[in-house]
C-alpha positions in Angstrom: 263.6 198.7 -3.8 265.9 195.9 -3.0 269.5 195.8 -4.4 272.4 193.9 -3.0 276.1 194.3 -3.4 278.7 191.7 -4.2 282.3 192.1 -5.2 281.0 193.2 -8.6 282.1 195.8 -11.1 281.4 196.7 -14.7 283.0 196.4 -18.1 281.6 198.7 -20.8 281.4 198.2 -24.5 280.0 199.5 -27.7 277.9 197.2 -30.0 274.5 196.7 -31.4 272.6 194.9 -28.7 271.4 191.7 -30.2 269.7 190.8 -26.9 268.6 193.5 -24.5 267.2 193.2 -21.0 266.2 196.1 -18.8 268.3 197.1 -15.9 267.7 194.9 -12.9 269.1 194.2 -9.4 272.0 192.0 -8.7 271.6 188.4 -8.0 273.6 188.0 -4.9 274.8 184.5 -5.6 278.3 183.3 -6.5 277.3 180.2 -8.4 275.9 179.4 -11.7 276.2 180.3 -15.3 279.7 181.7 -15.5 281.2 178.5 -16.8 279.8 176.8 -19.9 281.9 173.7 -20.6 282.8 171.3 -23.4 280.6 168.2 -23.7 282.3 164.9 -23.1 281.1 161.5 -24.4 278.1 160.0 -22.7 279.2 157.6 -20.0 278.3 154.0 -20.9 278.3 152.7 -17.4 279.0 153.5 -13.8 281.7 151.6 -11.9 281.3 151.2 -8.2 284.6 150.5 -6.4 284.6 149.9 -2.7 287.2 151.4 -0.4 290.3 149.2 -0.4 290.6 149.2 3.4 288.1 146.9 5.2 285.1 148.8 6.5 284.6 148.8 10.2 281.1 148.8 11.5 280.7 151.0 14.5 278.1 153.2 16.2 278.6 156.8 15.3 277.8 159.4 18.1 277.9 163.2 18.0 280.8 164.8 19.7 278.8 166.9 22.2 281.5 166.7 24.8 285.3 166.3 24.5 287.1 163.5 26.3 287.7 164.1 30.0 291.5 164.3 29.4 291.0 167.4 27.1 290.4 170.7 28.9 287.0 172.1 28.1 288.3 175.6 27.6 292.0 176.1 26.6 293.9 178.7 28.6 293.2 182.0 27.0 290.4 180.7 24.9 290.5 178.8 21.6 293.2 179.6 19.0 290.9 179.0 16.1 287.2 178.5 15.2 288.2 175.6 12.9 286.7 172.2 13.9 289.3 170.3 11.9 291.3 169.1 14.9 288.3 168.5 17.2 285.7 170.3 19.2 286.2 174.0 19.6 285.6 175.0 23.3 284.7 178.7 23.7 285.8 180.4 26.8 284.0 183.7 26.5 282.8 186.4 24.1 286.3 187.8 23.3 287.7 186.4 20.1 290.7 188.7 19.9 293.0 185.8 21.0 292.6 183.8 17.8 295.8 182.9 16.1 296.6 182.3 12.5 299.2 179.8 11.1 300.4 181.3 7.9 301.7 178.1 6.4 298.6 176.0 7.3 296.3 178.8 6.1 298.1 179.0 2.8 297.1 175.4 1.9 293.4 176.4 2.1 293.6 178.7 -0.9 293.5 178.1 -4.7 291.8 174.8 -4.3 291.0 173.0 -7.6 287.6 171.6 -8.5 287.6 167.8 -8.6 287.2 166.2 -12.0 284.2 163.9 -11.9 284.5 162.4 -15.4 287.4 162.7 -17.9 285.9 160.4 -20.5 288.1 157.4 -19.5 286.0 154.6 -17.9 289.0 152.4 -17.2 290.1 153.9 -13.9 292.1 151.6 -11.6 291.2 151.2 -7.9 294.3 153.2 -7.0 293.2 156.1 -9.3 289.7 156.1 -7.7 291.1 156.1 -4.2 293.2 159.1 -5.2 290.0 160.8 -6.3 288.4 159.9 -3.0 291.3 161.5 -1.2 291.0 164.6 -3.3 287.3 165.1 -2.6 287.9 164.4 1.1 290.6 167.1 1.2 288.5 169.5 -0.8 285.7 169.0 1.7 287.8 169.6 4.8 289.7 172.6 3.4 286.5 174.3 2.3 284.8 173.6 5.6 287.8 175.0 7.5 288.1 178.0 5.2 284.5 179.0 5.9 285.0 178.6 9.7 288.1 180.7 9.6 286.3 183.5 7.7 284.3 184.0 10.9 287.6 184.6 12.8 287.4 188.1 11.3 285.1 189.0 14.2 286.8 190.0 17.5 283.8 189.3 19.7 281.0 186.8 19.8 278.0 189.3 19.7 279.2 190.6 16.4 278.4 187.2 14.9 274.8 187.8 15.8 274.5 191.3 14.3 272.6 191.7 11.0 275.3 193.6 9.1 273.4 193.4 5.8 269.7 194.2 6.2 268.7 191.8 3.4 270.6 188.9 4.9 270.7 186.9 8.1 273.5 187.5 10.6 276.7 185.4 10.3 275.6 182.9 13.0 272.9 181.6 10.5 275.3 180.9 7.7 277.8 179.2 10.1 275.1 176.7 10.8 273.4 176.7 7.4 276.3 175.5 5.4 276.8 172.5 7.8 273.1 171.7 8.0 273.0 171.6 4.2 274.9 168.4 4.1 272.6 166.7 6.6 269.5 167.9 4.9 270.5 166.9 1.4 272.0 163.5 2.5 268.8 162.8 4.4 266.6 163.9 1.5 268.6 161.6 -0.8 268.2 158.7 1.7 272.0 158.4 2.1 271.5 158.8 5.9 268.5 158.0 8.0 269.2 160.0 11.2 269.7 163.7 12.0 272.2 165.4 14.3 270.1 168.4 15.5 266.7 168.5 13.8 265.8 171.9 15.2 269.0 173.6 14.0 269.0 171.8 10.7 265.5 172.9 9.9 265.8 176.5 11.3 269.0 177.0 9.3 267.7 175.4 6.0 265.9 178.5 4.7 266.0 182.3 4.9 269.1 182.7 2.8 268.0 185.1 0.1 266.4 188.6 0.1 263.2 187.2 -1.5 260.2 187.0 0.8 259.4 183.4 -0.1 262.7 182.4 1.6 261.9 184.1 4.9 261.2 182.6 8.3 259.2 184.6 10.8 261.9 186.3 12.8 260.0 185.5 16.0 260.7 181.9 15.3 264.5 182.2 15.1 266.4 180.0 17.6 269.4 182.3 17.8 269.6 185.6 19.7 269.4 188.9 18.0 272.5 191.2 18.0 271.0 193.3 20.8 270.2 190.1 22.8 273.7 188.8 22.3 275.2 192.0 23.7 272.8 192.1 26.6 273.5 188.4 27.4 276.9 187.5 26.0 277.0 184.2 27.9 273.8 183.1 26.1 275.4 184.1 22.8 278.5 182.1 23.6 276.3 179.1 24.5 274.5 179.2 21.2 277.6 179.7 19.1 279.1 176.7 21.0 276.0 174.7 19.9 276.5 175.7 16.3 280.3 174.9 16.3 279.5 171.5 17.9 277.0 170.9 15.0 279.7 171.8 12.5 282.2 169.4 14.2 279.6 166.6 14.2 278.7 167.2 10.6 282.4 167.2 9.7 282.9 163.8 11.4 279.7 162.4 9.8 280.5 163.4 6.3 284.2 162.3 6.7 283.0 158.9 7.9 280.6 158.6 5.0 283.2 159.5 2.4 285.6 157.0 3.8 283.0 154.2 3.8 280.9 154.9 0.7 281.8 152.8 -2.4 283.7 155.0 -4.9 281.8 155.5 -8.2 283.2 156.4 -11.7 282.1 158.4 -13.5 280.4 160.6 -10.9 277.0 161.7 -12.1 274.2 163.8 -10.6 272.5 160.9 -8.9 275.7 159.8 -7.1 276.4 160.2 -3.4 279.6 161.9 -4.4 277.7 164.5 -6.5 275.8 165.5 -3.3 279.1 165.8 -1.4 280.6 168.1 -4.0 277.2 170.0 -4.1 277.7 170.7 -0.4 281.2 171.8 -0.9 280.4 174.2 -3.8 277.3 175.4 -1.8 279.6 176.4 1.1 282.0 178.1 -1.3 279.1 180.2 -2.5 278.5 181.3 1.1 282.2 181.8 1.6 281.9 184.6 -1.0 278.5 186.1 0.0 279.5 185.9 3.7 282.6 187.9 3.0 280.4 190.7 1.7 278.3 190.6 4.8 281.4 190.6 7.1 282.8 193.5 5.1 279.9 195.6 6.4 280.6 195.0 10.1 281.9 197.9 12.2 285.6 198.3 12.2 285.6 198.0 15.9 284.1 194.5 15.5 286.7 193.0 13.2 290.4 192.0 13.1 292.8 191.1 10.4 293.3 187.4 9.7 296.3 186.0 7.8 294.4 183.6 5.6 292.7 186.6 3.9 295.4 189.1 2.9 294.6 192.4 1.2 296.4 193.3 -2.0 299.1 195.9 -1.3 299.4 197.0 -4.9 297.5 200.0 -6.2 297.5 203.8 -6.6 296.4 204.6 -3.1 295.6 208.1 -1.9 292.9 209.9 0.1 292.7 212.6 -2.5 291.5 212.1 -6.1 293.7 215.1 -7.1 296.9 213.5 -5.9 299.5 212.3 -8.5 298.7 208.7 -7.7 295.1 209.2 -8.7 295.9 211.3 -11.8 298.5 208.8 -13.1 295.9 206.2 -14.2 295.9 203.9 -17.2 293.6 205.3 -19.9 290.6 203.0 -20.5 289.8 202.5 -24.2 287.6 200.3 -26.4 289.3 197.3 -28.0 287.8 195.2 -30.7 286.5 191.7 -30.1 286.1 189.8 -33.4 282.9 188.0 -34.4 282.9 184.3 -33.6 281.1 181.4 -32.0 281.0 180.7 -28.3 279.4 177.8 -26.4 276.7 178.1 -23.8 275.5 175.3 -21.7 276.4 171.6 -21.2 274.7 168.3 -20.6 274.2 166.4 -17.3 275.5 163.2 -18.9 279.2 163.0 -19.1 280.0 166.4 -17.6 283.5 166.6 -16.3 283.0 168.8 -13.3 280.2 169.8 -10.9 277.7 172.4 -12.0 274.5 174.1 -10.9 271.2 173.3 -12.7 271.2 176.5 -14.7 274.4 175.4 -16.5 272.7 172.3 -18.0 270.5 171.9 -21.0 270.8 171.8 -24.7 274.2 172.9 -25.8 274.1 176.2 -27.7 276.8 177.4 -30.1 276.0 181.1 -30.3 277.3 183.3 -33.2 278.4 186.6 -31.6 278.7 189.7 -33.8 281.9 191.7 -33.5 281.9 194.3 -30.7 284.2 196.5 -28.7 284.9 196.2 -25.0 286.7 198.4 -22.5 290.3 197.4 -22.0 289.9 197.6 -18.2 287.1 197.2 -15.7 285.7 200.6 -14.6 288.0 202.0 -11.9 287.2 203.9 -8.8 288.6 207.0 -10.4 286.4 206.6 -13.5 283.4 206.1 -11.3 284.3 209.2 -9.2 284.0 211.2 -12.4 280.4 209.9 -12.9 279.7 211.0 -9.3 281.2 214.4 -9.8 279.1 214.8 -12.9 275.9 214.5 -10.8 275.5 210.8 -11.3 273.3 210.2 -8.3 271.2 213.2 -8.8 270.6 213.1 -12.6 267.5 211.0 -13.3 268.2 210.6 -17.1 271.1 208.3 -16.3 268.9 205.8 -14.5 266.4 203.2 -15.6 263.0 203.5 -14.0 263.9 200.8 -11.5 267.3 202.4 -10.9 265.8 205.8 -10.1 263.3 204.2 -7.8 266.2 202.6 -6.0 268.1 206.0 -5.8 265.0 207.7 -4.5 264.5 205.0 -1.9 268.0 204.3 -0.7 269.5 207.8 -1.4 273.0 206.6 -2.2 275.8 209.1 -2.8 278.6 206.6 -3.5 279.2 202.9 -3.9 278.5 200.8 -0.8 282.0 200.3 0.4 283.3 203.9 -0.2 283.9 206.1 2.9 284.3 209.8 2.8 285.6 212.3 5.4 285.5 215.8 4.0 287.5 215.7 0.8 289.2 212.4 1.7 288.1 209.1 0.2 288.6 205.6 1.7 287.6 202.1 0.8 286.3 199.5 3.2 287.9 196.1 2.6 287.2 192.9 4.6 288.9 194.1 7.8 290.2 197.7 7.1 289.5 201.1 5.8 292.3 202.1 3.4 293.1 205.2 1.4 291.1 204.9 -1.9 292.9 202.6 -4.4 291.9 204.6 -7.5 293.0 201.9 -9.9 291.0 199.1 -8.3 287.6 198.2 -9.9 284.6 200.1 -8.7 282.3 197.7 -6.9 278.7 198.7 -7.6 275.2 197.2 -8.0 273.6 196.6 -11.3 271.6 199.9 -11.2 274.8 201.9 -10.6 276.6 200.1 -13.4 273.8 200.7 -15.9 273.6 204.4 -14.9 277.4 204.8 -15.4 277.0 203.4 -19.0 274.2 205.9 -19.7 276.5 208.7 -18.4 279.4 207.5 -20.5 277.2 207.2 -23.6 276.3 210.9 -23.2 279.9 211.9 -22.6 281.3 210.0 -25.6 278.4 210.5 -28.0 278.0 206.8 -28.7 276.0 204.0 -27.2 277.8 202.3 -24.3 276.2 199.4 -22.5 277.0 196.4 -20.3 277.9 193.2 -22.2 275.6 190.2 -22.8 276.5 186.8 -21.5 277.7 185.4 -24.8 279.8 188.5 -25.4 281.5 187.9 -22.0 282.1 184.3 -23.0 283.7 185.5 -26.3 286.1 187.7 -24.2 286.8 184.7 -21.9 287.4 182.2 -24.7 291.1 183.1 -25.0 291.8 182.9 -21.3 293.0 179.7 -19.7 290.5 178.2 -17.2 290.9 175.7 -14.3 288.0 173.6 -15.5 289.2 170.8 -17.7 285.9 170.5 -19.7 285.6 174.2 -20.5 285.0 175.4 -24.0 286.3 178.7 -22.8 290.1 178.3 -22.8 292.5 175.4 -21.9 293.4 174.4 -18.4 295.6 177.1 -16.8 298.0 174.6 -15.1 300.2 175.9 -12.2 299.6 179.6 -12.8 296.3 181.2 -12.2 295.5 183.9 -14.9 293.4 186.1 -12.6 292.7 187.3 -9.1 290.3 184.4 -8.3 289.8 181.6 -5.8 292.0 183.3 -3.2 295.0 182.4 -5.4 296.5 185.8 -4.7 294.6 188.1 -2.4 291.4 188.5 -0.4 290.6 191.8 -2.0 290.5 193.4 -5.5 293.7 194.4 -7.2 294.7 197.0 -9.8 292.7 196.6 -13.1 296.0 196.5 -15.1 297.3 193.4 -13.5 295.9 190.4 -15.4 296.0 190.7 -19.2 294.3 188.3 -21.6 295.6 187.3 -25.0 292.9 189.6 -26.5 294.5 192.5 -24.7 291.5 192.8 -22.3 292.2 192.7 -18.5 290.2 190.8 -15.8 288.0 188.8 -18.1 288.4 186.2 -15.3 288.5 187.1 -11.6 289.1 190.3 -9.5 285.4 191.1 -9.2 282.2 189.6 -10.6 281.0 191.5 -13.7 277.5 192.8 -14.5 275.9 191.9 -17.8 272.5 192.5 -19.5 271.4 188.9 -19.8 268.7 188.1 -17.3 268.5 184.8 -15.4 267.0 182.3 -17.9 267.5 178.6 -18.6 268.5 176.5 -21.5 266.2 174.3 -23.5 265.8 171.0 -21.7 266.5 172.6 -18.3 265.9 170.3 -15.3 266.3 171.0 -11.6 268.3 168.7 -9.5 265.9 166.5 -7.5 267.7 167.3 -4.2 268.0 171.1 -4.9 265.0 172.1 -6.9 264.9 175.7 -5.8 268.4 176.8 -6.6 267.6 178.7 -9.8 263.8 178.6 -10.3 262.9 181.4 -7.9 265.2 183.8 -9.7 264.3 183.2 -13.4 263.1 186.3 -15.1 264.2 189.9 -15.7 264.2 190.8 -12.0 267.6 189.2 -11.8 270.6 189.5 -14.1 273.6 187.3 -14.5 277.0 188.1 -13.1 280.0 186.7 -14.8 283.7 186.0 -14.4 284.2 185.2 -10.7 285.8 187.3 -8.0 288.9 187.1 -5.8 287.2 184.8 -3.3 
């Protein structure tokens, strides 16, 4: 039974279920339906504004080799895996010499999503050139951030290890997110040449745990983890090839963005929509890759400054310590009945979105319900475990119990135990258990916890539905200007999201909404009962027709709210 883990926790509540879906496994994707947004007026026309600087016609060539004046391998090896400043020349399989510039790294975090249509069709050339610069900056900073995520590894062979059995090794995703730009731009006929056809096709598929997306492992062009350790020189050589591809893609996309006429508004058929698609696609993999890297051995990773762990929390190895006992009491708070908006339309949308966000706009009437003040904490989840949670079949759905029988879990994926001592694995460390951080569990575990709590409290407790989550979120400011779920949040981020604060979870009593509920936005993704479905009038994007369609149905449930990454 397949079940994957994200930075995901649960919020519980009590209400009559007006839509109910059976428990299902987690959709391990960071994109999609979490942001229904306000519909702007339909655009009347598209303005095309060329770059104000004269275009220079030149022959573009891949940077396969650095200039002769630049040393092939810097003394002591490269200081970063970022290709922003030029070609990265690897000197060996040791990556422990990578350095981290705190000020430069800080500029990579908390990046805003570009506004692609604000309803004003009278943009000046200067305003459109400002937007061009914003998108270019968003591209480069995201591209760099994903490269720097791989600096968590202290040796090259670790990049070839399959740390999550349902996913490829990190080397694949390092090439995949770069190849995506070439493949989509080529498919859309925005370019007519490829940079490395073999790599671009090999790294185009095999992303998800579903069998339809699998390549025959014998056809992989990269070494296995065992092969990389047996022949580290070959592993370094292939990583160099992938980094060279990333540098060449960076240069290609940068050139195209500087030369392509600027359009306004930017719609789904635009060159610029495809560029933002590539950026947001890489940001999906930034999050999912962080979960993969988090499963690497502690002897294979090193701390990196751009991804700091939260230092706040009730940390202790023992659940009986005063830090663990002094916990905020979780209680049910009322959420009044009201209307929330689901969906938006392709025409006139202000920001980028994935296909499952678009269709006929729905204004759903949501009955009153109650929701837990906090996300379920590690301490609360321990009580479920101590009550026989993983050995009591009645707490589990049929699918959930099949998963327990197959996987034989005794604790959440990132918990570690040594005797009576409890620890939590973060991106680069094992730390004493933060009892007031949210418990990160799969959907099966979240549903079982609710069944346990229902029995304990003598009332029906379940996961929320999508529209109920949106009702909770309606009072919270959001960064998306066209959102129907709260105003723009301005200079202050109202949740542990988008690396604005930390590269880990934080205490559940940190970010309070006007409703009195905490973490309705950020910290960890949140399970809900609504399966992956689509709105009336749903259409796939012609250049990405398999983003949502393979996951539609009750085998996958939505995750909501966003996480710290």
